[in-house]
C-alpha positions as CSV (number, residue, x, y, z in Angstrom):
1,M,0.2,-0.1,-0.1
2,L,1.1,3.1,-0.8
3,E,-1.1,6.1,-1.4
4,G,-5.1,6.2,-0.9
5,Q,-7.2,4.9,2.5
6,F,-8.0,1.3,2.9
7,L,-10.1,-0.5,5.8
8,L,-8.2,-3.7,6.6
9,R,-10.2,-6.5,8.5
10,G,-7.8,-9.5,10.2
11,P,-6.5,-12.1,10.3
12,V,-4.1,-10.4,7.2
13,A,-0.8,-9.2,6.5
14,V,0.4,-6.2,4.7
15,H,2.9,-4.2,3.9
16,V,2.1,-0.1,4.3
17,Q,5.0,1.8,2.5
18,G,7.9,-1.1,3.3
19,N,6.4,-1.3,7.1
20,H,5.1,-5.0,7.6
21,L,1.4,-4.5,9.4
22,F,-0.1,-7.9,11.3
23,I,-4.0,-7.6,12.2
24,D,-4.6,-10.2,14.7
25,G,-7.6,-12.0,14.8
26,T,-10.9,-10.1,13.7
27,G,-9.3,-6.9,14.2
28,Q,-10.6,-4.3,12.1
29,V,-8.2,-1.1,11.1
30,R,-7.8,1.7,8.9
31,V,-4.7,3.1,7.0
32,D,-4.9,6.5,5.7
33,L,-2.0,7.4,3.0
34,A,-2.9,10.8,1.8
35,P,-1.1,12.0,-1.6
36,G,2.1,14.2,-0.5
37,G,2.0,12.1,2.9
38,A,0.2,15.1,4.9
39,T,-1.1,12.0,6.8
40,L,-0.1,8.6,7.2
41,R,-1.1,6.6,9.7
42,V,-2.6,3.5,10.8
43,A,-5.6,3.5,13.1
44,V,-7.2,0.5,14.9
45,I,-10.9,0.5,15.0
46,S,-11.3,-3.0,16.9
47,G,-9.0,-5.5,17.9
48,S,-5.4,-5.4,18.2
49,S,-2.5,-5.1,15.7
50,R,1.3,-4.9,15.4
51,L,3.5,-2.9,12.7
52,A,7.0,-3.5,12.4
53,M,9.3,-0.4,11.2
54,G,12.7,-1.5,10.7
55,T,13.7,-3.6,13.6
56,R,11.4,-2.4,15.9
57,I,7.7,-4.1,16.5
58,T,5.3,-1.9,18.0
59,S,1.6,-3.2,19.2
60,V,-1.1,-0.9,18.6
61,R,-4.4,-1.7,20.0
62,A,-8.4,-0.7,19.6
63,G,-9.1,3.6,20.2
64,Q,-5.2,3.9,19.0
65,Q,-3.1,4.8,16.0
66,I,0.6,5.3,14.6
67,A,2.4,7.7,12.5
68,L,4.4,6.4,10.4
69,K,7.0,8.8,9.7
70,T,7.8,9.2,13.9
71,G,6.4,5.6,15.3
72,Q,4.3,8.1,17.9
73,I,1.2,6.4,19.0
74,S,-1.6,8.6,19.9
75,D,-5.2,8.3,21.0
76,F,-7.8,7.5,18.1
77,R,-11.3,8.9,17.8
78,E,-12.9,8.4,14.6
79,T,-14.6,11.2,13.5
80,D,-14.5,10.6,9.6
81,P,-16.0,7.0,8.9
82,W,-15.5,6.9,5.1
83,Y,-15.7,3.3,5.3
84,A,-18.8,3.2,7.1
85,A,-21.6,4.1,4.3
86,Q,-21.1,0.3,2.9
87,F,-23.9,-1.7,0.9
88,R,-23.8,-5.4,1.6
89,G,-25.6,-7.7,-1.3
90,A,-25.6,-11.5,-1.8
91,G,-24.8,-13.0,-5.4
92,T,-23.3,-10.7,-8.0
93,A,-23.1,-6.8,-8.0
94,T,-24.3,-6.2,-11.9
95,I,-24.6,-3.0,-13.9
96,E,-28.2,-3.4,-14.6
97,A,-29.0,0.1,-16.2
98,T,-27.2,3.2,-17.3
99,R,-27.8,7.0,-18.5
100,G,-25.3,9.7,-19.4
101,G,-21.1,9.5,-18.2
102,V,-21.2,6.5,-15.8
103,K,-17.4,5.0,-15.8
104,L,-15.9,2.4,-14.4
105,F,-12.4,2.1,-12.9
106,R,-10.6,-1.1,-13.0
107,G,-7.6,-1.3,-10.8
108,G,-4.5,1.3,-12.3
109,A,-6.1,1.2,-15.3
110,A,-7.9,4.4,-16.8
111,S,-11.4,4.5,-16.7
112,V,-14.3,2.5,-19.5
113,N,-17.7,3.4,-20.2
114,A,-19.7,1.4,-17.9
115,A,-21.7,-1.0,-19.6
116,V,-25.0,-3.1,-18.6
117,G,-24.2,-6.5,-17.4
118,D,-20.6,-5.7,-16.2
119,N,-20.2,-7.7,-12.9
120,L,-18.2,-5.6,-10.4
121,A,-15.4,-7.1,-8.8
122,A,-13.4,-6.0,-5.6
123,G,-11.3,-3.0,-5.8
124,E,-13.5,-1.4,-8.7
125,R,-15.2,2.3,-8.8
126,L,-18.4,3.2,-10.1
127,T,-18.7,7.0,-10.7
128,T,-21.4,9.2,-12.7
129,D,-21.1,12.7,-13.9
130,T,-23.8,15.3,-13.8
131,G,-26.9,13.9,-14.8
132,A,-26.4,10.5,-15.0
133,W,-27.2,7.6,-13.1
134,A,-26.4,3.9,-13.0
135,E,-28.6,1.3,-11.0
136,V,-26.2,-2.1,-9.6
137,G,-28.5,-4.9,-8.5
138,F,-27.6,-8.1,-6.6
139,S,-28.3,-11.6,-7.8
140,G,-29.6,-12.5,-4.1
141,G,-32.3,-9.5,-4.5
142,G,-32.2,-5.7,-4.1
143,Y,-30.6,-2.9,-6.2
144,L,-29.4,0.6,-5.7
145,R,-29.2,3.3,-8.0
146,L,-26.2,5.3,-7.9
147,T,-27.7,8.5,-8.4
148,E,-25.9,11.6,-10.5
149,Q,-22.3,13.0,-9.3
150,S,-21.6,9.7,-7.4
151,E,-19.1,7.3,-6.5
152,L,-19.6,3.7,-5.7
153,S,-16.4,1.3,-4.6
154,V,-16.1,-2.3,-3.9
155,I,-14.9,-3.3,-0.6
156,A,-14.9,-6.9,-0.6
157,I,-16.3,-10.0,-2.6
158,D,-16.5,-12.7,0.2
159,K,-17.6,-16.5,0.4
160,T,-20.0,-16.8,3.0
161,A,-22.1,-19.6,4.5
162,Q,-25.4,-18.6,2.3
163,G,-22.6,-17.8,-0.9
164,R,-21.5,-15.1,-2.2
165,E,-21.5,-11.9,-0.6
166,V,-20.6,-7.9,-2.3
167,T,-19.8,-5.7,-0.2
168,L,-20.0,-1.7,-1.5
169,Q,-19.1,1.2,0.0
170,L,-20.8,5.2,-1.3
171,L,-18.1,7.0,-1.4
172,R,-19.8,10.6,-2.4
173,G,-23.3,11.0,-3.4
174,S,-26.5,10.0,-3.3
175,A,-28.0,5.8,-3.7
176,W,-31.2,5.1,-3.9
177,N,-32.1,1.3,-2.7
178,V,-34.9,-0.9,-3.1
179,V,-35.2,-3.9,-1.1
180,Q,-38.2,-6.1,-1.6
181,K,-40.1,-8.2,1.0
182,G,-38.7,-11.4,1.0
183,Q,-35.3,-10.7,-1.4
184,G,-32.8,-11.7,1.4
185,G,-29.1,-10.7,1.8
186,Y,-29.3,-7.1,1.4
187,K,-27.8,-4.9,4.6
188,I,-26.4,-1.5,4.7
189,T,-24.5,0.1,7.0
190,T,-23.3,3.9,7.2
191,P,-22.9,6.7,10.2
192,V,-26.6,6.2,10.6
193,I,-28.3,3.2,9.9
194,S,-27.2,-0.2,11.1
195,T,-28.1,-3.2,8.8
196,A,-31.2,-4.0,9.7
197,V,-33.1,-3.4,6.3
198,R,-37.0,-5.0,6.5
199,G,-38.4,-4.4,2.6
200,T,-37.5,-0.8,2.5
201,V,-37.3,2.2,-0.1
202,F,-34.8,4.5,1.0
203,R,-32.3,7.0,0.0
204,V,-29.0,7.1,1.7
205,D,-26.6,9.8,1.0
206,A,-22.6,9.8,1.9
207,S,-22.9,12.9,4.2
208,G,-25.4,11.2,6.6
209,L,-28.4,11.9,5.2
210,V,-31.1,9.1,5.3
211,K,-34.5,9.2,4.2
212,V,-37.4,6.3,4.4
213,F,-39.9,5.6,1.8
214,E,-41.5,2.6,2.5
215,G,-41.0,0.0,5.2
216,Q,-38.2,0.6,7.9
217,V,-34.6,0.8,8.9
218,A,-33.2,0.2,12.7
219,L,-30.3,2.9,13.9
220,P,-27.2,1.6,15.4
221,S,-27.5,3.6,18.5
222,D,-30.4,1.6,19.9
223,E,-31.8,-1.6,18.5
224,D,-35.5,-0.8,19.3
225,A,-35.3,2.5,16.9
226,T,-36.0,2.8,13.5
227,V,-36.2,5.3,10.6
228,S,-39.7,4.4,9.2
229,Q,-41.6,5.3,6.0
230,G,-42.5,8.9,6.0
231,Q,-39.4,9.9,8.4
232,Q,-35.7,10.9,7.6
233,Q,-33.1,11.7,10.3
234,Q,-29.1,13.7,9.3
235,Q,-26.3,12.6,10.9
236,G,-26.3,13.6,14.7
237,G,-29.7,15.0,14.5
238,Q,-33.1,14.5,15.3
239,L,-36.0,12.2,13.6
240,Q,-38.1,14.7,10.9
241,P,-40.9,14.7,9.0
242,L,-39.9,13.0,5.5
243,T,-39.1,15.8,3.1
244,P,-39.3,14.6,-0.5
245,D,-36.9,16.7,-2.9
246,A,-36.6,16.9,-6.9
247,L,-34.0,13.7,-6.4
248,D,-36.5,11.6,-4.7
249,A,-39.0,12.6,-7.1
250,F,-36.6,11.2,-10.0
251,N,-36.1,8.0,-8.2
252,I,-39.8,7.1,-7.7
253,A,-40.4,7.6,-11.1
254,R,-37.7,5.7,-12.3
255,D,-38.6,3.0,-10.2
256,A,-42.4,3.0,-11.6
257,E,-40.7,2.7,-15.0
258,R,-38.3,-0.2,-14.0
259,A,-41.2,-2.0,-12.6
260,R,-43.6,-1.6,-15.6
261,P,-44.4,-5.9,-16.6
262,L,-42.0,-7.0,-19.4
263,V,-43.9,-7.7,-22.6
264,F,-42.3,-9.5,-25.5
265,K,-43.5,-10.7,-28.6
266,L,-41.6,-12.8,-30.9
267,D,-42.7,-12.1,-34.7
268,P,-44.1,-14.7,-37.1
269,T,-40.8,-17.0,-38.5
270,P,-41.1,-18.7,-41.8
271,S,-40.7,-22.3,-40.6
272,S,-38.1,-22.4,-43.5
273,L,-35.2,-20.0,-44.2
274,R,-31.6,-19.9,-45.6
275,E,-29.9,-17.9,-42.6
276,L,-31.2,-17.4,-39.3
277,A,-33.5,-14.4,-38.8
278,L,-35.4,-12.8,-36.0
279,S,-37.5,-10.2,-34.8
280,A,-39.2,-9.5,-31.8
281,R,-41.0,-6.3,-30.2
282,S,-40.5,-5.7,-26.0
283,L,-39.6,-2.9,-23.9
284,P,-36.8,-0.5,-24.9
285,D,-34.5,-1.5,-22.0
286,A,-34.8,-4.8,-22.2
287,T,-32.2,-7.4,-23.4
288,V,-33.3,-9.9,-26.4
289,T,-30.9,-13.0,-27.0
290,A,-31.4,-16.1,-29.2
291,T,-30.4,-19.5,-28.3
292,I,-29.5,-21.8,-31.3
293,A,-27.3,-25.1,-31.3
294,G,-25.5,-24.2,-27.8
295,R,-24.8,-20.4,-28.8
296,T,-26.7,-17.6,-27.7
297,V,-26.4,-14.1,-29.5
298,N,-27.8,-10.9,-29.0
299,L,-31.0,-9.1,-31.0
300,S,-29.9,-5.7,-31.5
301,A,-32.3,-2.5,-31.2
302,A,-33.2,-1.7,-34.3
303,E,-32.7,2.0,-35.2
304,G,-35.8,4.1,-35.3
305,A,-38.3,1.5,-34.6
306,E,-38.4,1.9,-30.3
307,G,-38.8,-1.4,-29.1
308,L,-38.5,-3.9,-31.9
309,F,-35.1,-6.3,-32.1
310,R,-33.5,-7.6,-34.8
311,L,-31.2,-10.3,-35.8
312,E,-30.3,-10.2,-39.3
313,R,-27.6,-13.2,-39.4
314,L,-25.4,-15.6,-37.5
315,Q,-21.6,-14.4,-37.6
316,D,-20.9,-18.3,-38.3
317,T,-23.0,-19.6,-40.8
318,L,-25.0,-23.3,-39.0
319,P,-25.1,-26.4,-41.0
320,E,-28.6,-27.0,-42.9
321,G,-31.4,-29.1,-40.7
322,E,-33.7,-28.4,-38.1
323,Y,-33.4,-26.3,-34.9
324,A,-34.9,-25.1,-31.7
325,V,-34.6,-21.1,-31.4
326,Q,-35.3,-20.3,-28.3
327,V,-36.3,-16.2,-27.9
328,K,-35.6,-14.7,-24.4
329,A,-36.3,-11.3,-23.3
330,T,-35.2,-10.3,-19.7
331,R,-35.3,-6.8,-17.7
332,F,-34.6,-5.9,-14.4
333,G,-35.0,-10.0,-13.0
334,Q,-38.1,-10.7,-15.1
335,T,-38.2,-13.2,-17.7
336,V,-40.3,-14.3,-21.0
337,T,-39.0,-17.1,-23.4
338,Q,-40.6,-18.2,-26.2
339,T,-39.4,-21.4,-28.8
340,R,-39.7,-22.0,-32.5
341,Q,-38.8,-25.1,-34.7
342,I,-36.3,-23.6,-38.4
343,R,-35.3,-25.6,-40.6
344,L,-32.0,-23.9,-42.3
345,D,-32.3,-25.1,-45.9
346,R,-29.9,-23.7,-48.9
347,T,-30.7,-26.6,-51.3
348,A,-33.0,-26.0,-54.1
349,P,-35.8,-27.5,-55.1
350,A,-35.2,-30.4,-57.7
351,L,-37.2,-30.0,-61.3
352,S,-37.0,-32.5,-63.6
353,N,-38.2,-34.6,-66.4
354,L,-40.2,-31.4,-67.4
355,K,-42.1,-31.8,-70.8
356,S,-44.3,-29.8,-72.9
357,S,-46.9,-30.3,-76.0
358,V,-49.3,-28.1,-77.5
359,T,-52.9,-29.3,-78.4
360,G,-54.9,-26.7,-80.4
361,R,-55.2,-23.5,-77.7
362,I,-53.8,-25.4,-74.4
363,L,-50.6,-25.8,-73.4
364,T,-49.5,-29.3,-71.8
365,L,-46.7,-28.9,-69.0
366,T,-45.6,-32.1,-67.3
367,G,-42.8,-32.9,-64.8
368,Q,-41.6,-33.8,-61.2
369,V,-40.6,-31.5,-58.3
370,A,-39.0,-32.7,-55.3
371,D,-38.0,-30.8,-51.9
372,A,-37.1,-32.0,-48.4
373,G,-38.0,-28.7,-46.5
374,T,-41.2,-27.6,-48.2
375,A,-44.5,-29.3,-48.2
376,Q,-45.6,-27.7,-51.9
377,P,-42.7,-25.2,-53.3
378,L,-44.1,-22.7,-55.4
379,L,-43.9,-23.5,-59.7
380,T,-44.0,-20.2,-61.7
381,V,-44.6,-20.9,-65.6
382,A,-43.9,-17.5,-67.3
383,V,-45.4,-17.4,-70.7
384,G,-43.7,-14.4,-72.2
385,D,-45.3,-11.4,-69.8
386,L,-47.4,-13.6,-68.3
387,R,-47.0,-15.8,-65.2
388,Y,-48.8,-18.9,-63.6
389,T,-48.5,-20.5,-60.6
390,W,-49.3,-23.6,-58.4
391,R,-48.1,-25.4,-55.3
392,V,-47.0,-28.9,-55.9
393,Q,-44.8,-31.5,-54.8
394,G,-44.3,-34.6,-56.9
395,N,-45.0,-35.2,-60.4
396,F,-47.4,-32.7,-61.9
397,R,-49.7,-31.6,-64.6
398,V,-50.6,-28.4,-65.6
399,L,-52.6,-26.8,-68.3
400,L,-52.4,-22.9,-69.7
401,P,-53.4,-21.1,-72.8
402,A,-51.1,-22.0,-75.5
403,P,-49.4,-19.0,-76.6
404,A,-50.2,-17.2,-79.9
405,S,-46.4,-16.9,-81.4
406,A,-43.4,-18.2,-80.5
407,V,-42.6,-16.9,-77.1
408,P,-40.1,-18.0,-74.3
409,I,-41.3,-20.0,-71.7
410,R,-39.6,-20.2,-68.2
411,V,-40.4,-22.3,-65.6
412,S,-39.4,-22.3,-61.9
413,V,-39.7,-24.0,-58.7
414,Q,-39.1,-22.0,-55.1
415,D,-39.3,-23.4,-51.5
416,G,-40.1,-21.6,-48.5
417,A,-36.5,-20.3,-47.9
418,G,-36.2,-18.8,-51.0
419,N,-34.1,-21.7,-52.5
420,E,-35.1,-21.5,-56.4
421,S,-34.6,-24.0,-59.4
422,Y,-35.3,-23.2,-63.1
423,A,-35.6,-24.2,-66.6
424,A,-36.5,-22.3,-70.2
425,L,-38.6,-24.4,-72.7
426,P,-37.9,-24.0,-76.3
């Protein structure tokens, strides 16, 4: 560790600017390494630790801090619990929606534009610009919305008896939280509230403001005290009646939009196709995918047609044959699936034994059509500028007016996938 702020939980051993730090048992330590060396310290919040500075090992207990420049120990009193605004959710933390400038910082690399579907890993940070927001959902239940000019950090990803648990820290700005009843595994700790969250819609700011719109959130100072629906509290202040502002109005409206039922319709698909092509309709912010032969591809949103999704063709061509295609729309935990049977067919129908004869004013045409994919391919006979069509399979015999003069006669047969064979008669 060379620069920054860190919260460490024991048992662990790390190097802090060249000094070896040991944290015992379940100890908790904050390390502050300000740029330029303004503040360089190790402070023990709970438990105990040992710091090796050169050849000397110094024990530091809870409520004490040690200056890395001088090795001097002094009393520690927490006045800046930046690490306290943490969110815990079961499962995987995934970016579910974004609007505007949302950046993802991964380690020491430059930021990248955050994308829907990105999973957050330990050590990563998520930031929002002015007018931007991002929604982070937990696969184990619950989600939070990081509103504009805010920053969220991934503190840890731990394995627990219940599975995987992700811990997030609100560094600045505001987060709106929705925890539905029955969605276990969602916890939050800030300088104001404890981890007791029960069927709640609430807002928390990094400054310590808490507003509860539904349900209730327990206070850390008194197990029986709560911030309930219609109340708000600022860190160190008294309970006050809830006073919604413009940010709250935005979040409530966004929740209503997010809660819209998922609609999904797969457009009719020919039973036979040369290449797989699909179109479907759903809500504009849904994700639509198709799975065929073990591969899954995304349907793209069509430009200028809100809610229309298309797959023009697969990047890699599949062999001819029968396939089951599963098309799925997903949106914030809602899923609708439809399945279609299709046949990929690139083989033209066989047209054989073609013969013609004229008796008086009648032209008789006989032949044979064979196609494995279409029950009755379309037979077209073009006599000069005139066209005649029939649906045929196997042997056929058709009658049509004989031309008054010698004109070219063209015979073609087309299957349901658009494959065509043709022949010209003298």
